[in-house]
C-alpha positions as CSV (number, residue, x, y, z in Angstrom):
1,C,103.5,155.6,128.8
2,M,104.7,159.1,128.4
3,V,108.2,159.5,127.0
4,G,110.9,160.6,129.5
5,V,109.0,160.0,132.7
6,G,110.2,156.4,133.4
7,C,106.7,155.1,133.1
8,T,105.6,156.5,136.4
9,R,102.7,158.1,134.6
10,C,100.6,156.6,131.8
11,D,98.7,158.1,128.9
12,R,95.4,156.4,129.0
13,R,95.1,156.9,125.3
14,K,98.4,155.2,124.5
15,T,97.7,152.1,122.3
16,D,99.2,148.6,122.9
17,Y,99.5,149.1,126.7
18,K,97.2,148.1,129.5
19,N,96.7,148.2,133.3
20,F,97.0,151.9,134.1
21,P,99.0,153.1,136.0
22,T,101.5,150.1,135.6
23,C,101.5,150.5,131.8
24,E,102.2,146.9,130.9
25,P,102.6,146.0,127.2
26,D,99.4,144.6,125.8
27,V,100.8,141.7,123.9
28,K,98.6,140.5,120.9
29,D,100.0,137.8,118.6
30,G,99.0,136.9,115.1
31,T,96.1,134.5,115.0
32,L,96.2,130.9,113.5
33,S,93.0,129.4,112.2
34,A,91.9,125.9,113.0
35,W,93.3,123.1,110.8
36,S,91.2,122.3,107.7
37,S,90.0,118.7,107.2
38,W,92.4,116.4,105.5
39,S,92.2,116.4,101.7
40,S,91.4,113.2,99.8
41,W,94.5,111.0,99.1
42,R,96.1,112.0,95.9
43,D,98.2,109.5,93.8
44,E,101.8,110.4,93.5
45,G,102.6,107.7,90.9
46,T,101.2,104.8,88.8
47,C,101.7,101.2,88.0
48,G,103.3,100.1,84.7
49,P,106.6,98.3,84.6
50,S,106.6,94.7,85.7
51,Y,108.9,95.5,88.7
52,K,106.5,98.2,90.0
53,K,105.0,97.0,93.3
54,G,103.0,100.2,94.2
55,Y,103.2,103.9,94.5
56,N,102.8,106.7,97.1
57,Q,99.7,108.6,98.0
58,K,99.6,112.0,99.7
59,R,97.1,114.1,101.5
60,T,97.3,117.5,103.1
61,R,95.6,119.9,105.6
62,T,96.2,123.6,106.0
63,R,95.6,126.5,108.3
64,S,96.0,130.2,107.8
65,C,97.8,133.0,109.6
66,D,96.0,136.4,110.3
67,D,98.6,139.0,111.4
68,S,96.0,141.7,111.4
69,T,95.4,140.9,115.1
70,K,99.2,141.3,115.9
71,N,100.4,144.5,117.5
72,V,104.0,145.9,118.1
73,H,104.6,143.7,121.1
74,G,103.2,140.4,119.6
75,R,104.8,137.8,117.4
76,S,103.8,136.9,113.8
77,C,102.3,133.6,113.1
78,R,103.7,133.4,109.6
79,G,106.7,131.3,110.7
80,D,104.4,128.7,112.2
81,L,103.5,125.4,110.4
82,L,100.7,126.2,108.0
83,K,100.6,122.9,105.9
84,E,100.8,119.3,107.0
85,E,101.3,116.4,104.8
86,K,100.8,112.6,105.2
87,T,102.2,109.9,102.8
88,R,101.4,106.3,102.5
89,F,102.6,103.5,100.2
90,L,100.0,101.4,98.4
91,E,101.3,98.0,97.3
92,V,98.6,97.5,94.7
93,C,100.5,97.1,91.4
94,K,99.8,93.6,90.1
95,V,100.3,91.7,86.9
96,V,97.3,90.3,84.9
97,E,96.7,86.7,85.8
98,W,94.2,85.8,83.2
99,V,92.1,87.4,80.3
100,Y,88.8,86.0,79.3
101,I,85.9,86.4,76.9
102,Q,82.4,85.0,77.2
103,L,80.7,83.8,74.0
104,P,76.8,83.7,74.0
105,D,74.9,80.7,72.9
106,Y,73.5,82.4,69.8
107,Y,76.7,83.3,68.0
108,Y,80.1,81.7,67.9
109,A,83.5,83.2,67.1
110,G,84.0,81.2,63.9
111,T,86.9,78.9,62.9
112,T,89.1,81.6,61.4
113,A,89.1,84.1,64.2
114,D,92.2,85.2,66.0
115,L,91.4,87.4,68.9
116,W,93.7,89.4,71.2
117,M,93.2,92.0,73.9
118,G,94.4,95.3,75.0
119,I,94.3,96.5,78.6
120,R,94.6,100.1,79.7
121,Q,94.6,102.1,82.9
122,G,95.2,105.8,82.4
123,S,98.4,106.0,80.2
124,N,99.5,102.5,81.3
125,Q,98.5,99.9,78.7
126,C,99.6,96.7,77.1
127,K,98.4,94.2,74.5
128,T,98.3,90.4,74.6
129,T,100.2,88.4,71.9
130,R,98.2,87.5,68.9
131,P,96.5,85.1,68.9
132,T,95.4,85.0,72.5
133,W,92.3,83.2,71.3
134,D,92.8,80.9,68.3
135,A,89.3,80.2,66.8
136,P,87.4,79.8,70.1
137,D,84.4,78.2,68.4
138,D,83.3,75.5,70.8
139,G,80.1,77.3,71.6
140,E,78.8,79.1,74.6
141,G,81.1,79.6,77.5
142,K,83.9,81.6,79.0
143,Y,87.4,81.3,77.4
144,Y,90.3,81.9,79.7
145,R,93.8,82.5,78.4
146,K,97.1,83.6,79.9
147,P,97.9,87.2,78.9
148,Y,101.2,86.4,77.1
149,G,102.8,89.6,75.9
150,C,101.3,91.8,78.6
151,T,103.8,92.2,81.4
152,N,102.6,95.5,82.8
153,T,101.3,95.8,86.3
154,F,98.0,97.4,87.0
155,D,96.4,98.9,90.1
156,S,94.2,96.0,91.3
157,T,92.0,98.4,93.3
158,K,90.9,100.3,90.1
159,S,89.0,99.7,86.9
160,V,90.7,99.0,83.6
161,D,89.6,99.6,80.1
162,L,89.5,96.8,77.6
163,Y,89.6,96.4,73.8
164,L,89.4,93.4,71.7
165,Y,90.9,92.8,68.2
166,S,89.8,90.2,65.6
167,D,91.4,89.3,62.3
168,S,88.3,87.2,61.1
169,S,86.3,88.1,58.1
170,D,83.3,86.7,60.1
171,A,81.8,88.7,62.9
172,V,82.7,87.7,66.4
173,Y,80.1,88.2,69.2
174,V,81.0,88.4,72.9
175,S,78.7,89.0,75.9
176,Q,81.5,89.5,78.5
177,M,85.3,90.2,78.5
178,G,87.6,90.8,81.4
179,A,90.9,90.5,83.1
180,K,91.8,88.8,86.4
181,I,94.2,91.0,88.4
182,N,95.3,90.0,92.0
183,G,92.3,87.7,92.2
184,R,89.8,90.3,91.2
185,Y,87.7,89.7,88.2
186,K,87.4,93.0,86.2
187,T,84.6,92.2,83.9
188,W,82.9,94.2,81.1
189,Y,79.3,93.2,80.4
190,S,77.5,93.9,77.2
191,S,74.6,96.3,77.6
192,G,73.1,96.0,74.1
193,S,71.2,93.1,72.5
194,Y,70.2,92.4,68.9
195,D,67.6,89.9,70.2
196,L,65.8,90.5,73.5
197,T,65.1,86.8,73.9
198,K,68.8,86.0,74.0
199,P,71.8,87.3,76.0
200,S,73.1,90.7,75.0
201,F,76.4,90.7,73.1
202,E,78.8,93.0,71.3
203,K,79.9,92.6,67.7
204,I,83.7,92.6,67.1
205,A,84.6,93.5,63.6
206,M,87.6,92.5,61.6
207,N,90.9,94.4,62.2
208,K,89.2,96.9,64.4
209,N,90.1,98.3,67.8
210,N,86.7,97.6,69.1
211,G,86.3,100.3,71.7
212,R,87.3,100.7,75.3
213,W,84.9,99.6,77.9
214,T,85.4,100.6,81.5
215,T,85.1,97.4,83.7
216,T,84.0,97.0,87.2
217,N,86.5,97.4,90.0
């Protein structure tokens, strides 16, 4: 509207007004986009200490503010909520119930072998007390032991890495090894074989940290 005429006249070319001759403010606010999809759940912690029961997960979604659509009569959208978060607690941290190894029928562990196992999940790791297996030389089969010395908790919904130690001067051969956590058997299976007519196995050498094998979930 023209200055000093009480808005009884209106300049058609005046921006940000509408409805000549009433000259009403043409209010245009900032524009909010639609919300994005929710992100994947992100871990906010880990298992580890024996007292740990679980950890939080978080996910987010966002939207943007475009104030280029705003005029002098409108409001900015920058003060509006542009990020939402959801949090949930996962009670998944469980102790190891059993550890086990499978000996094939072709090779035995030998009478002098002490074996013990390490379990790892990210930076969280522990080792069973030596000897977890004391000369398990009774032939083919699966040898279960309590995981004495390993009091850590592990996420029972995720895989773990395993490694096996031996103090024997004789080679030890295993075809499976694993850990039972919250009723779930997390088993590593040998993928190699020295004799295609017999079950595959892995050679465990003396005083070696014999690799880390990712188990199934």
